[in-house]
All heavy atoms as an XYZ file, in Angstrom:
869
protein
N     130.920    205.431    120.692
C     132.097    204.712    121.170
C     132.684    203.803    120.103
O     133.697    203.168    120.338
C     131.743    203.906    122.427
C     131.437    204.752    123.619
S     131.139    203.705    125.064
C     130.631    204.946    126.203
N     132.021    203.695    118.972
C     132.536    202.866    117.893
C     132.419    201.376    118.160
O     133.188    200.588    117.613
N     131.495    200.987    119.012
C     131.349    199.581    119.364
C     130.109    198.974    118.728
O     129.119    199.652    118.484
C     131.247    199.422    120.887
C     132.462    199.897    121.692
C     132.165    199.842    123.179
C     133.676    199.058    121.364
N     130.191    197.682    118.480
C     129.059    196.911    117.957
C     128.876    195.732    118.902
O     129.856    195.091    119.264
C     129.355    196.398    116.532
C     129.520    197.573    115.583
C     128.257    195.472    116.050
C     129.964    197.173    114.191
N     127.680    195.406    119.328
C     126.409    196.013    118.945
C     126.155    197.281    119.744
O     126.655    197.444    120.854
C     125.377    194.952    119.317
C     125.986    194.247    120.469
C     127.480    194.257    120.219
N     125.384    198.165    119.151
C     124.971    199.394    119.809
C     123.523    199.650    119.432
O     123.057    199.197    118.387
C     125.843    200.563    119.361
N     122.827    200.373    120.303
C     121.467    200.773    119.981
C     121.328    202.269    120.229
O     122.031    202.846    121.054
C     120.392    200.000    120.781
C     120.531    200.237    122.287
C     120.442    198.515    120.456
C     119.373    199.671    123.105
N     120.439    202.877    119.463
C     120.042    204.274    119.667
C     118.529    204.257    119.752
O     117.850    204.082    118.743
C     120.525    205.133    118.501
C     120.165    206.611    118.665
O     119.257    206.931    119.470
O     120.778    207.430    117.969
N     118.009    204.380    120.954
C     116.573    204.334    121.186
C     116.107    205.736    121.568
O     116.202    206.132    122.726
C     116.249    203.321    122.285
C     114.757    203.127    122.475
O     114.016    203.214    121.483
O     114.348    202.894    123.623
N     115.666    206.488    120.569
C     115.218    207.872    120.789
C     116.259    208.700    121.530
O     115.951    209.429    122.480
C     113.891    207.895    121.559
C     112.744    207.303    120.755
O     112.732    207.469    119.513
O     111.869    206.667    121.368
N     117.510    208.577    121.110
C     118.581    209.374    121.689
C     119.329    208.713    122.827
O     120.388    209.190    123.229
N     118.797    207.641    123.359
C     119.527    206.883    124.376
C     120.434    205.908    123.644
O     119.960    204.981    122.979
C     118.583    206.113    125.303
C     119.284    205.170    126.280
C     120.138    205.951    127.282
C     118.283    204.287    126.989
N     121.733    206.126    123.731
C     122.697    205.278    123.042
C     123.356    204.353    124.053
O     123.893    204.806    125.067
C     123.766    206.124    122.312
C     124.824    205.232    121.670
C     123.106    207.028    121.272
N     123.284    203.057    123.793
C     123.942    202.048    124.620
C     124.862    201.234    123.737
O     124.472    200.809    122.649
C     122.901    201.136    125.285
C     121.907    201.828    126.221
C     120.838    200.840    126.676
C     122.612    202.434    127.411
N     126.080    201.006    124.221
C     127.071    200.314    123.389
C     127.581    199.017    123.992
O     128.477    198.397    123.438
C     128.277    201.240    123.119
O     128.857    201.613    124.363
C     127.866    202.476    122.348
N     127.035    198.619    125.099
C     127.432    197.346    125.709
C     126.299    196.347    125.535
O     125.154    196.625    125.883
C     127.754    197.526    127.190
C     128.982    198.376    127.449
C     130.264    197.731    126.943
O     130.352    196.484    126.909
O     131.176    198.483    126.584
N     126.607    195.173    125.023
C     125.564    194.199    124.698
C     124.738    193.801    125.914
O     123.520    193.647    125.819
C     126.159    192.964    124.025
O     127.090    192.330    124.874
N     125.370    193.632    127.066
C     124.608    193.254    128.256
C     123.669    194.378    128.682
O     122.529    194.134    129.071
C     125.544    192.869    129.398
C     126.381    191.607    129.151
C     127.357    191.388    130.290
C     125.502    190.401    128.935
N     124.140    195.618    128.621
C     123.274    196.759    128.943
C     122.122    196.845    127.943
O     120.977    197.117    128.319
C     124.074    198.055    128.943
N     122.415    196.599    126.669
C     121.358    196.594    125.648
C     120.279    195.579    126.004
O     119.083    195.877    125.957
C     121.926    196.235    124.268
C     122.907    197.239    123.731
O     123.026    198.349    124.225
N     123.646    196.842    122.715
N     120.691    194.379    126.345
C     119.736    193.309    126.662
C     118.886    193.663    127.875
O     117.655    193.492    127.854
C     120.474    191.993    126.934
C     121.139    191.451    125.696
O     120.824    191.815    124.584
N     122.091    190.569    125.898
N     119.522    194.134    128.947
C     118.781    194.473    130.155
C     117.801    195.618    129.903
O     116.654    195.583    130.359
C     119.752    194.827    131.284
C     120.646    193.691    131.774
C     121.701    194.218    132.742
C     119.835    192.581    132.397
N     118.237    196.616    129.168
C     117.387    197.759    128.858
C     116.183    197.336    128.013
O     115.042    197.684    128.327
C     118.199    198.834    128.121
C     117.349    199.927    127.529
C     116.792    200.909    128.352
C     117.097    199.982    126.168
C     115.997    201.911    127.803
C     116.311    200.975    125.621
C     115.760    201.947    126.450
O     114.977    202.934    125.913
N     116.440    196.597    126.950
C     115.339    196.205    126.061
C     114.352    195.280    126.762
O     113.140    195.382    126.550
C     115.895    195.551    124.795
C     116.651    196.507    123.864
C     117.359    195.720    122.775
C     115.718    197.559    123.290
N     114.848    194.379    127.607
C     113.943    193.495    128.351
C     113.059    194.304    129.283
O     111.848    194.073    129.367
C     114.748    192.460    129.138
N     113.639    195.271    129.965
C     112.834    196.087    130.882
C     111.847    196.963    130.116
O     110.699    197.111    130.522
C     113.732    196.955    131.741
C     112.911    197.818    132.656
C     113.646    198.248    133.847
N     112.701    198.936    134.727
C     113.035    199.456    135.845
N     114.267    199.364    136.267
N     112.146    200.077    136.585
N     112.288    197.535    129.003
C     111.424    198.447    128.254
C     110.242    197.720    127.619
O     109.119    198.204    127.651
C     112.224    199.165    127.165
C     111.368    200.120    126.344
C     112.147    200.888    125.330
C     111.174    201.808    124.581
N     111.858    202.604    123.577
N     110.514    196.548    127.026
C     109.486    195.873    126.233
C     108.813    194.708    126.943
O     107.848    194.154    126.430
C     110.082    195.407    124.900
C     110.533    196.544    124.050
N     109.659    197.395    123.421
C     111.778    196.994    123.748
C     110.335    198.310    122.747
N     111.624    198.095    122.944
N     109.324    194.303    128.096
C     108.713    193.199    128.822
C     108.931    191.870    128.116
O     109.905    191.679    127.404
N     108.018    190.954    128.326
C     108.132    189.634    127.715
C     108.872    188.668    128.609
O     109.174    188.964    129.770
N     109.202    187.487    128.092
C     109.775    186.422    128.921
C     111.181    186.723    129.450
O     111.629    186.070    130.384
C     109.780    185.203    128.007
C     109.762    185.761    126.634
C     108.978    187.053    126.720
N     111.882    187.678    128.880
C     113.217    188.012    129.375
C     113.194    189.104    130.435
O     114.206    189.388    131.059
C     114.118    188.459    128.219
C     114.451    187.393    127.189
C     115.306    187.988    126.073
C     115.170    186.225    127.829
N     112.054    189.742    130.630
C     111.970    190.857    131.563
C     111.751    190.360    132.993
O     111.086    189.360    133.213
C     110.829    191.780    131.161
N     112.305    191.083    133.955
C     112.054    190.717    135.352
C     110.608    190.992    135.734
O     109.984    191.933    135.234
C     113.007    191.624    136.123
C     113.284    192.780    135.220
C     113.189    192.238    133.827
N     110.087    190.159    136.633
C     108.717    190.330    137.108
C     108.614    191.452    138.134
O     107.554    192.053    138.289
C     108.200    189.024    137.705
N     109.710    191.733    138.849
C     109.699    192.754    139.890
C     111.138    193.204    140.148
O     112.084    192.708    139.526
C     109.040    192.225    141.165
C     109.661    190.932    141.673
O     110.874    190.699    141.461
O     108.932    190.135    142.293
N     111.305    194.126    141.077
C     112.633    194.673    141.350
C     113.581    193.607    141.907
O     114.785    193.637    141.653
C     112.540    195.913    142.280
C     112.139    195.526    143.692
C     113.834    196.689    142.270
N     113.054    192.650    142.635
C     113.881    191.561    143.168
C     114.485    190.739    142.024
O     115.683    190.461    142.008
C     113.028    190.682    144.085
C     113.779    189.569    144.745
C     112.817    188.766    145.640
N     113.460    187.605    146.153
C     114.004    187.528    147.354
N     113.996    188.571    148.162
N     114.570    186.408    147.759
N     113.621    190.351    141.064
C     114.141    189.614    139.907
C     115.101    190.478    139.094
O     116.091    189.969    138.572
C     112.994    189.132    139.021
C     112.343    187.885    139.518
C     111.375    187.281    138.519
O     111.379    187.636    137.317
O     110.606    186.423    138.957
N     114.832    191.759    138.998
C     115.744    192.645    138.272
C     117.131    192.626    138.910
O     118.149    192.567    138.214
C     115.189    194.068    138.243
C     116.004    194.994    137.374
C     115.331    196.342    137.172
O     114.197    196.561    137.629
O     115.971    197.188    136.526
N     117.173    192.646    140.233
C     118.451    192.555    140.932
C     119.153    191.235    140.681
O     120.362    191.189    140.451
N     118.388    190.146    140.710
C     118.973    188.825    140.459
C     119.482    188.716    139.019
O     120.558    188.154    138.782
C     117.940    187.739    140.735
C     117.589    187.615    142.200
C     116.433    186.659    142.420
O     115.514    186.560    141.612
N     116.476    185.950    143.535
N     118.722    189.246    138.075
C     119.157    189.217    136.674
C     120.441    190.020    136.511
O     121.380    189.577    135.846
C     118.044    189.727    135.741
C     116.900    188.704    135.679
C     118.585    190.025    134.341
C     115.645    189.209    135.000
N     120.488    191.198    137.143
C     121.716    191.987    137.096
C     122.887    191.239    137.705
O     123.999    191.249    137.171
N     122.640    190.572    138.818
C     123.688    189.807    139.483
C     124.239    188.698    138.582
O     125.456    188.561    138.419
C     123.129    189.212    140.779
C     124.194    188.551    141.606
O     125.010    189.237    142.204
N     124.184    187.230    141.657
N     123.350    187.907    138.001
C     123.808    186.813    137.142
C     124.426    187.331    135.844
O     125.354    186.721    135.306
C     122.674    185.827    136.861
C     122.433    184.928    138.039
C     121.390    184.992    138.924
C     123.281    183.865    138.484
N     121.547    184.016    139.888
C     122.689    183.315    139.647
C     124.477    183.325    138.015
C     123.257    182.248    140.338
C     125.037    182.259    138.712
C     124.433    181.741    139.853
N     123.952    188.472    135.362
C     124.539    189.071    134.159
C     125.982    189.483    134.437
O     126.887    189.199    133.638
C     123.708    190.280    133.701
O     122.389    189.836    133.370
C     124.330    190.953    132.496
N     126.194    190.154    135.567
C     127.556    190.569    135.926
C     128.430    189.361    136.233
O     129.618    189.344    135.907
C     127.537    191.517    137.132
C     126.765    192.789    136.905
S     127.287    193.654    135.412
C     125.818    194.589    135.076
N     127.841    188.343    136.837
C     128.582    187.106    137.107
C     129.099    186.505    135.798
O     130.271    186.138    135.701
C     127.674    186.115    137.848
C     128.274    184.751    138.006
C     129.115    184.338    138.990
C     128.073    183.626    137.155
N     129.459    183.019    138.790
C     128.824    182.566    137.664
C     127.329    183.426    135.997
C     128.870    181.306    137.063
C     127.368    182.179    135.392
C     128.131    181.133    135.933
N     128.222    186.437    134.802
C     128.633    185.878    133.512
C     129.745    186.709    132.878
O     130.704    186.162    132.319
C     127.435    185.791    132.563
N     129.631    188.031    132.993
C     130.632    188.920    132.399
C     131.978    188.843    133.111
O     133.023    189.026    132.479
C     130.119    190.360    132.409
N     131.967    188.558    134.412
C     133.224    188.561    135.159
C     133.791    187.175    135.441
O     135.008    187.007    135.547
C     133.070    189.307    136.499
O     132.064    188.661    137.289
C     132.711    190.765    136.276
N     132.926    186.174    135.564
C     133.380    184.841    135.958
C     133.441    183.837    134.814
O     134.086    182.799    134.944
C     132.474    184.285    137.064
C     132.435    185.141    138.309
C     133.795    185.264    138.977
O     134.556    184.279    138.997
O     134.096    186.362    139.482
N     132.766    184.119    133.706
C     132.738    183.182    132.579
C     133.416    183.776    131.349
O     134.330    183.185    130.780
C     131.288    182.750    132.247
C     131.252    181.871    131.009
C     130.666    182.030    133.441
N     132.951    184.937    130.947
C     133.422    185.518    129.686
C     134.934    185.670    129.576
O     135.514    185.292    128.548
C     132.736    186.866    129.446
C     133.085    187.460    128.097
C     132.347    188.757    127.824
O     131.678    189.296    128.726
O     132.458    189.234    126.692
N     135.639    186.196    130.578
C     137.087    186.374    130.404
C     137.823    185.070    130.093
O     138.726    185.049    129.254
C     137.551    186.952    131.743
C     136.333    187.550    132.349
C     135.183    186.706    131.881
N     137.436    184.007    130.762
C     138.118    182.723    130.557
C     137.729    182.093    129.220
O     138.572    181.516    128.530
C     137.810    181.781    131.719
C     138.238    182.374    133.031
C     137.286    182.834    133.946
C     139.583    182.518    133.349
C     137.674    183.406    135.144
C     139.976    183.100    134.552
C     139.014    183.541    135.435
O     139.395    184.113    136.620
N     136.469    182.209    128.860
C     136.030    181.688    127.566
C     136.732    182.427    126.425
O     137.176    181.813    125.450
C     134.514    181.809    127.436
N     136.862    183.731    126.555
C     137.541    184.531    125.531
C     139.012    184.133    125.434
O     139.562    184.016    124.330
C     137.375    186.037    125.810
C     138.305    186.868    124.937
C     135.925    186.464    125.584
N     139.664    183.906    126.561
C     141.078    183.494    126.531
C     141.266    182.176    125.794
O     142.245    181.992    125.068
C     141.645    183.407    127.948
C     141.931    184.747    128.571
C     142.926    185.583    127.770
O     143.964    185.053    127.317
O     142.663    186.787    127.616
N     140.342    181.251    125.979
C     140.425    179.975    125.257
C     140.270    180.204    123.764
O     141.051    179.684    122.952
C     139.375    178.977    125.788
C     139.735    178.552    127.217
C     139.272    177.756    124.866
C     138.669    177.746    127.927
N     139.298    180.998    123.374
C     139.096    181.307    121.949
C     140.333    181.986    121.377
O     140.791    181.639    120.277
C     137.840    182.193    121.755
C     137.765    182.730    120.343
C     136.577    181.414    122.107
N     140.898    182.919    122.116
C     142.086    183.625    121.626
C     143.288    182.694    121.483
O     144.102    182.871    120.571
C     142.428    184.800    122.539
C     141.449    185.969    122.508
C     141.834    187.022    123.552
C     141.362    186.577    121.126
N     143.410    181.717    122.361
C     144.509    180.752    122.226
C     144.396    180.023    120.891
O     145.399    179.815    120.199
C     144.505    179.770    123.390
N     143.194    179.659    120.510
C     142.985    178.995    119.218
C     143.186    179.977    118.065
O     143.778    179.625    117.046
C     141.599    178.351    119.152
C     141.539    177.036    119.892
C     141.286    176.998    121.256
C     141.778    175.838    119.225
C     141.250    175.795    121.940
C     141.745    174.634    119.904
C     141.484    174.622    121.265
O     141.467    173.424    121.933
N     142.721    181.205    118.235
C     142.915    182.214    117.185
C     144.395    182.478    116.930
O     144.810    182.694    115.794
C     142.234    183.537    117.564
C     140.730    183.513    117.379
O     140.214    182.536    116.779
O     140.065    184.456    117.850
N     145.197    182.452    118.007
C     146.641    182.681    117.876
C     147.377    181.430    117.404
O     148.566    181.486    117.117
C     147.224    183.129    119.213
C     146.764    184.493    119.673
C     147.493    184.906    120.946
C     146.589    184.737    122.129
N     147.189    185.151    123.412
N     146.665    180.305    117.344
C     147.285    179.060    116.906
C     148.228    178.453    117.925
O     149.123    177.693    117.560
N     148.017    178.759    119.213
C     148.932    178.235    120.246
C     148.301    177.112    121.064
O     148.868    176.682    122.071
C     149.400    179.366    121.196
C     148.223    179.985    121.960
C     150.186    180.420    120.435
C     148.631    180.892    123.106
N     147.150    176.603    120.602
C     146.429    175.606    121.400
C     147.215    174.317    121.608
O     146.986    173.601    122.584
C     145.053    175.296    120.790
C     145.105    174.533    119.485
C     145.231    175.417    118.252
O     145.506    176.619    118.382
O     145.046    174.879    117.144
N     148.151    174.005    120.733
C     148.921    172.765    120.864
C     150.338    172.995    121.379
O     151.138    172.069    121.406
C     148.959    172.022    119.526
C     147.580    171.503    119.151
O     146.849    170.989    119.991
N     147.207    171.664    117.885
N     150.626    174.213    121.781
C     151.937    174.505    122.370
C     151.849    174.339    123.884
O     150.755    174.408    124.459
C     152.378    175.944    122.051
O     151.496    176.861    122.737
C     152.360    176.218    120.549
N     152.977    174.130    124.544
C     152.933    174.038    126.015
C     152.304    175.284    126.652
O     151.496    175.173    127.580
C     154.401    173.885    126.407
C     155.043    173.263    125.209
C     154.323    173.839    124.020
N     152.664    176.456    126.144
C     152.098    177.706    126.674
C     150.587    177.741    126.481
O     149.834    178.060    127.409
C     152.738    178.905    125.963
C     152.093    180.229    126.297
C     152.529    181.346    125.353
O     153.444    181.155    124.536
O     151.922    182.430    125.450
N     150.139    177.403    125.295
C     148.711    177.417    124.999
C     147.945    176.395    125.815
O     146.863    176.675    126.330
N     148.507    175.209    125.949
C     147.832    174.169    126.726
C     147.739    174.541    128.198
O     146.724    174.281    128.853
C     148.541    172.832    126.534
C     148.342    172.287    125.131
C     149.113    171.007    124.880
O     149.961    170.598    125.657
N     148.808    170.363    123.757
N     148.779    175.185    128.721
C     148.748    175.645    130.115
C     147.675    176.711    130.301
O     146.909    176.683    131.268
C     150.129    176.193    130.523
O     151.082    175.140    130.419
C     150.118    176.753    131.936
N     147.615    177.647    129.356
C     146.620    178.716    129.430
C     145.201    178.158    129.329
O     144.312    178.533    130.113
C     146.878    179.712    128.299
C     146.018    180.937    128.367
C     146.444    181.981    127.341
O     147.650    182.081    127.027
O     145.560    182.687    126.863
N     144.974    177.265    128.395
C     143.646    176.666    128.211
C     143.248    175.864    129.452
O     142.114    175.951    129.925
C     143.608    175.802    126.938
C     143.681    176.715    125.704
C     142.357    174.928    126.901
C     143.941    175.980    124.397
N     144.177    175.104    130.010
C     143.872    174.304    131.202
C     143.521    175.198    132.389
O     142.590    174.911    133.142
C     145.053    173.395    131.542
N     144.250    176.299    132.558
C     143.955    177.220    133.663
C     142.571    177.842    133.484
O     141.801    177.964    134.452
C     145.024    178.309    133.746
N     142.248    178.226    132.268
C     140.930    178.802    131.995
C     139.828    177.760    132.204
O     138.768    178.074    132.752
C     140.879    179.358    130.573
S     141.874    180.843    130.348
N     140.079    176.534    131.790
C     139.085    175.472    131.968
C     138.823    175.225    133.450
O     137.670    175.029    133.857
C     139.550    174.191    131.277
N     139.873    175.261    134.282
C     139.678    175.088    135.731
C     138.839    176.233    136.301
O     137.947    176.015    137.128
C     141.026    174.995    136.454
C     141.728    173.665    136.274
C     142.929    173.520    137.203
N     143.946    174.546    136.994
C     144.892    174.495    136.053
N     144.959    173.460    135.226
N     145.786    175.453    135.951
N     139.109    177.448    135.852
C     138.326    178.596    136.319
C     136.868    178.462    135.887
O     135.955    178.763    136.662
C     138.920    179.892    135.785
N     136.639    177.993    134.681
C     135.266    177.802    134.204
C     134.564    176.683    134.958
O     133.367    176.778    135.240
C     135.260    177.535    132.698
C     135.580    178.749    131.832
C     135.796    178.328    130.382
C     134.490    179.798    131.938
N     135.294    175.633    135.308
C     134.696    174.553    136.098
C     134.208    175.086    137.445
O     133.113    174.750    137.897
C     135.693    173.414    136.309
C     135.920    172.579    135.072
C     137.025    171.556    135.242
O     137.584    171.421    136.361
O     137.336    170.879    134.254
N     135.011    175.936    138.078
C     134.608    176.531    139.367
C     133.376    177.420    139.168
O     132.429    177.364    139.960
C     135.750    177.344    139.967
C     136.875    176.493    140.529
C     137.889    177.314    141.305
N     138.525    178.374    140.521
C     139.624    178.225    139.796
N     140.236    177.053    139.739
N     140.135    179.240    139.132
N     133.392    178.230    138.129
C     132.260    179.129    137.870
C     130.988    178.334    137.595
O     129.925    178.623    138.164
C     132.572    180.055    136.695
N     131.083    177.330    136.743
C     129.890    176.561    136.399
C     129.413    175.688    137.562
O     128.232    175.376    137.645
C     130.100    175.760    135.119
C     130.111    176.650    133.900
C     131.139    176.585    132.988
C     129.084    177.551    133.665
C     131.150    177.401    131.870
C     129.086    178.370    132.556
C     130.120    178.299    131.655
N     130.297    175.351    138.483
C     129.863    174.630    139.686
C     128.945    175.521    140.518
O     127.968    175.045    141.103
C     131.074    174.176    140.504
N     129.235    176.819    140.556
C     128.367    177.768    141.264
C     126.995    177.798    140.595
O     125.957    177.751    141.272
C     128.998    179.180    141.270
C     128.016    180.233    141.766
C     130.274    179.182    142.112
N     126.983    177.864    139.280
C     125.712    177.888    138.551
C     124.947    176.583    138.743
O     123.734    176.590    138.997
C     125.958    178.147    137.067
C     124.722    178.182    136.163
C     123.749    179.265    136.614
C     125.142    178.375    134.716
N     125.625    175.461    138.648
C     124.963    174.164    138.850
C     124.361    174.066    140.245
O     123.243    173.575    140.416
C     125.943    173.010    138.610
C     126.274    172.785    137.150
C     125.104    172.263    136.339
O     124.199    171.592    136.891
O     125.073    172.534    135.134
N     125.092    174.541    141.252
C     124.567    174.507    142.617
C     123.328    175.394    142.732
O     122.344    175.023    143.376
C     125.643    174.963    143.607
N     123.371    176.547    142.089
C     122.214    177.447    142.106
C     121.008    176.807    141.425
O     119.874    176.983    141.863
C     122.567    178.767    141.416
C     121.414    179.697    141.280
N     120.916    180.422    142.339
C     120.644    180.017    140.204
C     119.892    181.153    141.928
N     119.705    180.919    140.640
N     121.239    176.040    140.380
C     120.148    175.435    139.614
C     119.598    174.156    140.246
O     118.565    173.658    139.805
C     120.613    175.135    138.185
C     120.750    176.352    137.282
C     121.454    175.972    135.986
C     119.402    176.982    137.012
N     120.264    173.639    141.263
C     119.788    172.412    141.908
C     118.354    172.611    142.383
O     118.071    173.504    143.174
C     120.691    172.037    143.070
N     117.448    171.811    141.850
C     116.052    171.896    142.221
C     115.274    173.000    141.535
O     114.133    173.268    141.883
N     115.898    173.668    140.566
C     115.245    174.758    139.826
C     115.275    174.464    138.333
O     116.161    173.795    137.848
C     115.995    176.068    140.012
C     116.059    176.608    141.375
C     116.739    177.994    141.322
N     116.559    178.654    142.576
C     117.540    178.864    143.446
N     118.757    178.502    143.151
N     117.275    179.430    144.590
N     114.335    175.061    137.634
C     114.340    174.997    136.174
C     114.804    176.301    135.545
O     114.943    176.385    134.331
C     112.935    174.674    135.638
C     112.545    173.238    135.886
O     113.439    172.399    136.098
O     111.340    172.955    135.878
N     115.004    177.341    136.354
C     115.357    178.662    135.843
C     116.455    179.282    136.687
O     116.515    179.043    137.892
C     114.136    179.591    135.867
C     112.950    179.018    135.184
N     112.054    178.196    135.833
C     112.512    179.129    133.915
C     111.112    177.833    134.985
N     111.364    178.390    133.816
N     117.269    180.095    136.066
C     118.289    180.810    136.824
C     117.621    181.852    137.714
O     117.928    181.990    138.885
C     119.322    181.475    135.888
C     120.320    182.308    136.677
C     120.062    180.425    135.068
N     116.652    182.583    137.136
C     115.901    183.614    137.863
C     114.441    183.496    137.491
O     114.104    183.369    136.311
C     116.399    185.030    137.504
C     115.517    186.102    138.141
C     117.845    185.220    137.927
N     113.568    183.563    138.465
C     112.134    183.590    138.198
C     111.644    182.327    137.536
O     112.238    181.261    137.654
N     110.553    182.466    136.805
C     109.964    181.302    136.169
C     109.438    181.568    134.787
O     108.700    180.759    134.238
N     109.828    182.699    134.179
C     109.248    183.036    132.885
C     110.082    182.582    131.702
O     109.589    182.511    130.597
C     109.026    184.546    132.786
O     110.262    185.226    132.879
N     111.333    182.302    131.911
C     112.193    181.905    130.802
C     112.842    180.570    131.133
O     113.600    180.466    132.088
C     113.289    182.951    130.545
C     114.306    182.575    129.486
C     113.647    182.475    128.119
C     115.429    183.591    129.438
N     112.531    179.567    130.341
C     113.150    178.253    130.544
C     114.535    178.280    129.909
O     114.651    178.478    128.722
C     112.298    177.164    129.901
C     112.784    175.795    130.288
C     112.287    175.145    131.395
C     113.796    175.183    129.570
C     112.753    173.919    131.772
C     114.269    173.951    129.944
C     113.753    173.323    131.046
O     114.232    172.103    131.420
N     115.570    178.106    130.708
C     116.893    178.177    130.106
C     117.835    177.074    130.540
O     118.733    176.745    129.807
C     117.538    179.534    130.387
S     117.867    179.800    132.116
N     117.652    176.538    131.680
C     118.682    175.632    132.167
C     118.127    174.434    132.914
O     118.781    173.886    133.792
C     119.650    176.388    133.086
S     120.435    177.762    132.262
N     116.938    174.035    132.632
C     116.325    172.923    133.365
C     116.873    171.596    132.953
O     117.736    171.486    132.086
N     116.385    170.537    133.551
C     116.921    169.201    133.325
C     116.843    168.737    131.879
O     117.731    168.018    131.423
C     116.069    168.307    134.226
C     115.087    169.173    134.903
C     115.315    170.588    134.508
N     115.830    169.163    131.126
C     115.730    168.707    129.733
C     116.832    169.286    128.856
O     117.167    168.716    127.832
C     114.371    169.077    129.124
C     113.229    168.278    129.681
C     112.600    168.931    130.904
O     112.968    170.013    131.317
N     111.635    168.256    131.497
N     117.410    170.433    129.231
C     118.427    171.047    128.374
C     119.840    170.616    128.742
O     120.776    170.983    128.071
C     118.315    172.572    128.451
O     118.652    173.035    129.744
N     119.994    169.867    129.801
C     121.343    169.452    130.222
C     121.731    168.165    129.560
O     121.017    167.316    129.264
C     121.392    169.293    131.724
C     121.291    170.610    132.390
C     121.553    170.455    133.849
N     120.909    171.577    134.478
C     120.783    171.708    135.764
N     121.249    170.814    136.567
N     120.208    172.739    136.281
């Protein structure tokens, strides 16, 4: 597909970074791998959430700066709209993390109180 990053693992070619991560974690285990099918579902859910609820808005903000429009009325409106969308998305994550040290399971420390 001409995309980077890509992996070729004995003929299995994956060209999406999130798919690469999920595949490698499942294949090799370790702290990023799900402990069971339930955690695998939750990891998939949060992975897709990040791709659909966070990434598009974060990319739009970066692109506004890349285009040099961050200080124009159009750019400021676009950045503000994206920031509001990100605030809503991160409020969901913060609510999920209330009383937890991990987004999923307990093997990978990623979002506990010490990192905030």
